[in-house]
N, C-alpha and C positions, 0 to 999 in steps of 0.2 A: 702576180702582179708586184714582184718587188722594184723598187725605183721607181713607180709608176705611181704619181700622187691623184689619187682616185676618191672620191666622197668618202668610200670605205677609209682609207688611211686616214684623211682629213678628220675624220670622227673618233677612229683611235687616237691618233695622237692630242686632241684634245681630249680625250676621257682621262688619258695618263697624265696630261698639264694641271688639268683642274683638279684630280685624285694627289698629284705632288703638292699644289698650291695648296688644299686644305689640310693636307700635313703637315706643311712648313710655314702656315700662317693662322691657322683655327685651331681654337681646344674647344671649339662647339663643334662637334662632328656631324650634331641633324644637320648642318648646312649641307652636307649631301642632298640634301631635299631639296634644294633651288637651284641643285644643278643642271639639271634635265634643261631647265627652262633657259639657264645662260648658254648651251650648249646650243639647244633649239628654240632660238628665240621665235615671239612675234605667233599668228593665228594659221598662217600659211604655210601647208608644206612644202618644204624642198624635196624630201630624197623619196619619201609614199604617198601612201594615199589618206594620213590623215595624220596631222602633226600628233597628236598623242599618243599613236603608234610610234612612231617616232621618238617619242620623250619616255614611253615605256621603254623602248630599246636601249636606250641612251641609258638610262636607269640601272638596267641588269648590266652593262657592260662596266658603269662605275660601281656596282657590286664585288664585278670579279676581279676588276682593278684595286681594289681593297685587299683581294684573298677571298671575299665570302661566297657562299653559296647563291644561285638563282634561286629566286622564290618560285611557287607556283600562281603561273596566271588563273588559277581557278582559285585561289585564294587571296584575300585579301589580308594584306601586308603595306607598313609602309615601308617608304624605301631605306630608311636609317634602322630600318629591324635589325637588333643585333651586330649595329656597326662599332660599338664600343669592343666588342670580340677584337676585332681588327687593331683597336689604337695598343697593341704589345708589341715590346721591341724583340721580338722572337717569331718565328715562325708560327702561322698560326694555319698555311694552306692545308688542304685534304684531297683525295682524292673524290671527285675526278677533276682532274685541272684542264683538261681540254672538256670546253662545255658547248652543247646548241641553246640557242637562246629560240625555242621552239617557235614563238610566232614571228620572228625574223623570219623564217626557213621560206622560201618561195615554195616547195616541196616539188623541186624537179624533179623531172621522170628520171628513174635509174637509169634507162638503157633504152634509146628509141630511135628507130627510122623516120626520115621525115622526106618529104619531097620538096626541093627546092622551085624556085621561080625560073632556074634552069631548066627545068625540063621544054623541051620544043614539042613534043607531042608528035612525034616519030612515029614513022608509020611500021617499023618494025618491032617497036616498045617491047625488046628482050626483057624488061623489068616481070613482067608479066608473065613470061615465058620459062622465067628459070625459077620463080617461087615455086617454093614445094606445097603452101598450104591454099596458095588462090588467094594470100590477102593482098595483092595489088591489082586493082585495075584500073579502067582508063574513064573518067567521069570529064564530059564536057575537052574532050581531045588532052586532056594531061592524067597523069599517073596520080592515083592516090593510093594510100598503103591504110587498112584496117586494120588498126593498132589491136585489136580484140583478137583478130587472127593472128596476125604479125609472130612471128616465133624467133625476130631478130637473130636470124642467119645470117644477113648482108650480101646473101646472092643477089638481089635486085642493087643493092649499090654497086657491086663489083661488075655488073652488067652492064650498066646506064651508059651508053656513049659521052653522055655529056657531064657527066659528074654531077647528076643534078640531084641524087641523093646521098644525105649524110647522114651519120651516126653519131645522136648524141647522146654522151654521157653525163652523170651527175657530178659537176667539177668536186667538189669534195671528195665522192669515192673514185673517180677516176684517180685522185693526188694520192690518194690512200693506200698506201704498199704492202699492208695486213690485211686488206678488207675485215677492216671495224667500222664501217658507215652502214650503217642499215636504214630501214624508213622504222616510223611508227605508225596506229592507226588513220591517221591522215594525210599519210604518203609523207611525212615531214622527216628529215632527218633525226636520227639517234648514232649516238657512239656506243659500241661493244666496246665497256672498259677494261673488258678481259683481256681483248685483243689490240687496245688499243696500246703504242709505245710511246704514246707524247711525242712524236717529231713535230708535228704544227700544221703540216703539208694541207689538210683540209681548212686549216684557219686561213694560209695565205692565199688559197684558191677558191673560197667564196663569193661571190662576186655579190654576194648580199650582205654578207659581213654578219652572218648568222652563227658564227663560229668566235668564241676566243676562250680563252687560256686567263687563268689567275694570274693575280699578280702580289707580288710583295715591296711595290713601291711605300706605301705605308708604314709598313713595319720598318723598314730600311730606316726611312727620315725620322720616326718616334723614338728609333735606337740612337741617332746622330742627336734630336735635341733630348733626350735626358742623361746626356754624357758620356754615352758610349762609346771607345775607340773603337771606328770600324774601317777598316782595309780594302780597298777594291780590288778582286783578282781579276786582270781586265782580257780576254780573249784575245789571242793575234789576228782575228776576223773583224777586228775593230778598224784596222786600216780603213780608211777612206769612208767609213761609213758615217762620221760625223760633220764630212763637208771637207773641202780642201785645204782650210783653214788649221785644221784640226791637225797639226804636225805632232811630233811625237813629245816634241821639248812642250807643248801648251795643253796635253793630257793632264797632266799631274794638276797644273792650276787649276785646270776646269774641273777638277776631282775635289781636291782644297775646296774648292768656292761653293760647290754642292755639301760639304761637309764630310767628306770624308776625310782621315787620318795621313794614308798613304796607299799607292797604286802600286800592282807588283806584277810585271805581264805573266800569263797564263802557259806562255810559251817557256817558261821556266822549269813549268813540272811535266810540258811536252818534249822536254832536253832529258829529261829522268827518266822518259819514257822512253823513247826513242835509243837511249842507251841500254837500258833491261831488256829490250826487246831482241836487240840486236845481240846481247849476250844469251838470250832465251833459243831466239833462231840457230847461232849458233852452236850448245851443247845439245839441244833435243831436235832437230830436224833435220834428217828423217829417220834420225833410230830409235828416237822414244818416244816422238808423235807424228805424225804422218805431214802436218803442214803445221801454221802458227796464223791464227787471225787477229787481226789488233783489237786492240778493246777501247777505244778513246771516246769510239761514238755510243752514247748510252743506249738510244734507239737501236740501231742494229747490231750492239752486242744482246740486248734482251729480248730482240725478235730471234736471232739466232738460235740464242741459248733455249729458248720456248718453243720453238717451230722444229728444230735438228737436235732433238737433245741429246744423240749419239756421237755429234761432233762438240758439243760444249766443252769438252774436256783441253780440248785443243785451241780454248780462245784464250788469249794471253789474260795473266790476272794481276798484271801490273796496273798502278794506278791509272786512272783514268787524271790528263794535265791540271785539269780544276782541283781535284783530289791531291794530288801530289804537291801542288803549290801552294793549296791552304795548309799542308802540313807543314811543308817551310816555313808559313805565316806564323801559326801557331804555336813552333818552335822558337822561330824569334823575341815574339809576345804573345805569351799565352793568356790574356787576358781581351785579345786581341778578336770582336766580329769579323768574320770574313763573306764578301758578297763578290759571288763569280759575278761579272758581268761578260755577256756575250750574245752569240745568235741564236742560242738554243733554247728551246722550249723542254725538251728533252731535259734539261740539267736541272729541270724543277722535280723533277720527278725523280731524278737522280740523288739530287739532296735532302729527299724526305728519307731515305733508303738510312736504316740505323747505324751503320757502319760509318759513313759519310755524314751524321748530323753532328758529331764533336767534334768537326773539321769544317764544313762549309755551312755558314748559319742561313745565307739568303741568294736567291739568285734573281740576277736583272737581265733584260735583253737591252740591246742597243736601244731600241723603238721606245722600251718605258725609260732609258737611260734620258733620251731625248725630250719625253715629257718632263723629266727632272729641270734638265737644264731651260726648257720654255719657263716653267713655274719660276725659275730663278734668273730669270732675263741673261744667261750668260752667254756671250758672243765673244768665240777665239779672235775674229779679227781684233779685239780689245784688249787682248793678253799678250803679254812681251815676251814668256816663257821661261820657263824652266830646264831642270838638267832631260835630257833627251832617256827617255827607257833602255835603259841596257841591261837588262838582267839575262837574256836569252841568246841562242846562238839563230843565226839563220835557219837550223835545219827545226827547230820548235817555231819557228814562226811560221814553218811553211807548212804546218799541220793546218792551218785553217780552208787550203784548197786541196780538191781532191787531186792523191799521187801525191800529196807532201808528204805524208807520215810512212808512206811506201818509200819514197827518197832519202830522209830522216835515217830510218833503219838501214837501208843499203849505203847510206854515208858511213855511218859509224861502225856498221861492218868491216868494210873496206879496211878501218882506220882499226879497230882492235881485233878483228880476226882477219888479215890478210887473204890469207888460204881459202877461204869459205864462198862460195861463192852463191847467190841470191835468185830464187825464180820469183817473180811476181804476178798476183791478179789482182785486179782494184773492180771497187763496183761504186758507183754514187746512186741512190736513189735505193728503196727497200725493194723494190718489185727486183732490180737489176742484183741486188744484193743477195736474193733471193737465189736468182739462175746460178749465181756461182756458186752458193754453196750447195747448190743441188750438183753439181759438177764435182765439187768437192767429197758430196757423198758417194758419187757413183767413181771414186777413189781415181779421177783427171785431175788432180790437183796435188798429188803427193812431192811433198820437198818445196812446197813454193809458201810463201807468204801470202796473204790475204787481207788487203784492206779495204774497209765495208766502211761505207759512209752514208747517213738513212738520207740527207739531203741533196740534191743535185747542186753538181760543183763541190758541194763537201760544204764546212760550214759556213763559207760564204753566203750560201743558198738558204741561210736556216733562216725558220719562220719569223725571228727578231731582226731580221738585216734591211736596211735602209737603201740599197740600192743595186743595180743589176749584179749578175752574177758575173758576167764578164768584167766588168769595171771593178768589182770588188777582188776579183783574183787579182788584176793587174796588178790594184794597190798593195795585194800582201805582195807581192813580188819585189816593189818598190821598198818595204817596209823590213825584208830579208835584208834588201842590199845594205841596209842600213847598220845591222848588227855589227859589234865588232869579234864578234868570232862565228866564222864557217862553219860549224862542227859541233854538236852536242858535248861530245866527248872532251872537248877543248875549252868549253865554257869554266871558266874558275867558279862561278859561282854557284856550281854544284859539288857538293863533296863527295868528289868523283871518284876517289880510288877504289872505294868498294865496290864502284856501281863498274868500273872499268875493268875488277875481276871478274867481275860478275856473282860477288858472295853476296849483294844485298838481298834481304826478306823481306817479300811483298807482302801484304794482307792479303789472306787466302778470304 
């Protein structure tokens, strides 16, 4: 539901704005106890059957937005319980990052076949004839499915000449590419944290707003209020996300008004990766390894290594663009705190890894960033603009959309190793990524570069984005054209001599 302003979207943005406002303007953090009444005013419910339930759900959203854990609905605890733990200028996030607010879940059926009003009560009624367990019968001239008998084979649906039988699946589970959504004893959705890769697709697809991730808005603002120098590393998928007035010459000004000391393009780190992986492919495929898979998407990488362990060695060990950019920032200013700003929930999980913690201090999604801007009253139309962003090449900026990573590697392979030919396969969406890996496991992708992206359309379809995927992809193309450099290997902002020779050691 990206780009569609639904009541779920409205509440999420209100929550982020209020938490940002709390961090910017208040020292008494117990003020959070009042916020559910500000977001859900009055006595008449707007979204659910009870205004008290609405406020209770908003309360849990507020806690998650502060990086805190959900409270048990079976125990008495005030909303501000443990809030002082969030008032820290460092990471407080802990797993699980993806959370189901149990009493917000509608307990949707996992997989069900239903007869709609399209049923014409035909004479043939093939639905009854094809059902292997006699679960379909005719009542008052219409087809009826006995859900207790139904084995969900779908034959009745296929046989109906009027398409009157439809298959409903739980939206969150249907969107999950790693089958991490299960049910509790009350039929409500739960997340198997051992399977979850924090892609956030369940969050995006739940129409009841029952799933939410933890946020670091509060800690970022706290760090800035305490005088820490904080730099924003902004992902290339930001193009278009903050509105048509948010041009690249105004981005830095907006971040400065929020309290950030500087802004650096994460596409700079993508440039580093494009050159490294072009060299890796040229030197290793297929003589030393059958194929090379990209590593820039953490959700895809985790799924691939976990579910296909025999192929794990063939996934690139190059730093993700987030980490590579953070390393550059830390090398220039060791005392600077780095905030990755992007579309991705999985980056929050990636940033909790021990080898990453020294480089990336916080992660912020575009949706959370918008909450901060609302809290500070920032309007791009009121800005004159500063120097446009010019850290990265068109190649690096193209990482934001599906196909862009492979294209960047191909461009640099032709530049650095003109005699080497590249074979490419790519997939977006974890289910499609799994199919691609099955082909690779069967030996049908030898000699290939495999580009994997967990989100539909690539990073532009991430859970923390604000606009439709197609429009976001077009905005990224325009953003690419603004770059003064076409190829990553030609970007003067890279310390690229060693990279061009393929001699840089990457962290294993």
